[in-house]
C-alpha positions in Angstrom: 108.4 61.9 104.8 105.0 61.4 106.4 105.3 63.0 109.8 101.8 64.4 110.3 102.5 68.1 110.3 106.0 67.9 111.8 107.5 68.5 108.4 107.3 72.2 109.2 109.7 71.9 112.1 111.9 69.3 110.4 112.4 71.2 107.2 112.5 74.8 108.6 116.3 74.6 108.7 119.2 74.7 106.3 119.1 71.3 104.6 122.6 69.8 104.3 124.0 69.9 100.7 124.3 66.1 100.6 120.5 65.8 100.7 119.4 66.0 97.0 115.8 64.7 97.2 112.9 65.2 99.6 109.7 63.2 99.3 107.1 64.7 101.5 103.5 64.5 102.5 102.6 68.1 103.1 99.8 68.5 105.6 97.8 71.8 105.3 95.6 71.2 108.2 95.2 73.4 111.4 97.3 74.8 112.8 99.4 74.5 109.6 97.9 77.0 107.1 98.4 77.5 103.4 100.5 80.6 104.3 102.8 78.5 106.4 103.1 75.8 103.7 104.0 78.4 101.1 106.7 79.8 103.5 108.2 76.4 103.9 108.3 75.8 100.1 109.9 79.2 99.5 112.6 78.3 102.0 113.2 75.0 100.2 113.3 76.7 96.8 115.9 79.3 98.2 118.0 76.3 99.1 117.9 75.0 95.5 115.1 72.5 95.7 112.4 72.4 93.0 109.2 70.4 92.9 109.7 67.7 90.3 106.4 66.0 91.2 103.2 67.3 92.8 100.5 64.8 93.5 96.9 65.6 94.5 95.5 62.1 95.4 92.0 60.8 95.1 90.0 61.5 98.2 88.9 58.6 100.5 85.4 58.5 99.0 87.0 57.1 95.8 88.5 54.0 97.5 85.5 51.7 96.9 85.7 52.6 93.2 89.4 51.7 93.2 88.6 48.3 94.8 85.9 47.5 92.3 87.6 48.6 89.1 91.3 49.0 89.7 93.4 52.2 89.5 93.4 52.8 85.8 89.7 52.4 85.2 88.8 54.2 88.5 90.9 57.1 87.5 89.1 57.4 84.1 85.7 57.1 85.8 86.5 59.7 88.4 88.1 62.2 86.0 85.7 61.9 83.1 83.1 64.7 83.1 84.3 66.1 86.4 86.0 69.1 84.9 88.5 70.8 87.2 86.9 69.9 90.5 89.5 70.3 93.3 89.1 66.7 94.4 90.0 65.2 91.1 93.3 63.4 91.3 96.2 64.7 89.2 100.0 64.8 89.0 102.0 67.8 87.9 105.7 67.9 87.1 108.5 70.4 87.2 106.7 73.3 88.8 108.1 76.7 89.4 107.5 78.2 92.8 104.6 80.4 91.7 102.7 77.6 90.1 103.4 75.3 93.0 102.1 77.9 95.5 98.9 78.2 93.5 98.3 74.5 93.8 98.6 74.4 97.6 95.1 74.2 99.0 93.6 76.1 101.9 93.2 72.7 103.6 94.3 69.2 102.7 97.3 67.0 102.0 99.5 67.0 99.0 102.5 64.9 98.1 105.7 66.4 96.7 109.0 65.3 95.4 111.6 68.1 95.6 115.0 67.8 94.1 118.1 69.9 93.9 
């Protein structure tokens, strides 16, 4: 689901039981704050969803590196020596709600796979 912020309205309801997986691009950009994103995720966790995958993608400035070297080499170049900078790409799996909420930025976009 990539609906440019409308995920807050779409998912702020009781999700039918037959829906077992939600793949979402979560926009945390004004007027959608981190507080509102956390509230949405809490609602989904109450309904039995859990984040099986959390993706913080590379920022747009890395795309020329990707084009030159390919994904695997570019990822190694970008992550080597960059410590825990917030823009470094990473994937986390099977997160509890507390850990997930800590990963939500004040501003940005994250990709999630939530499953029941």
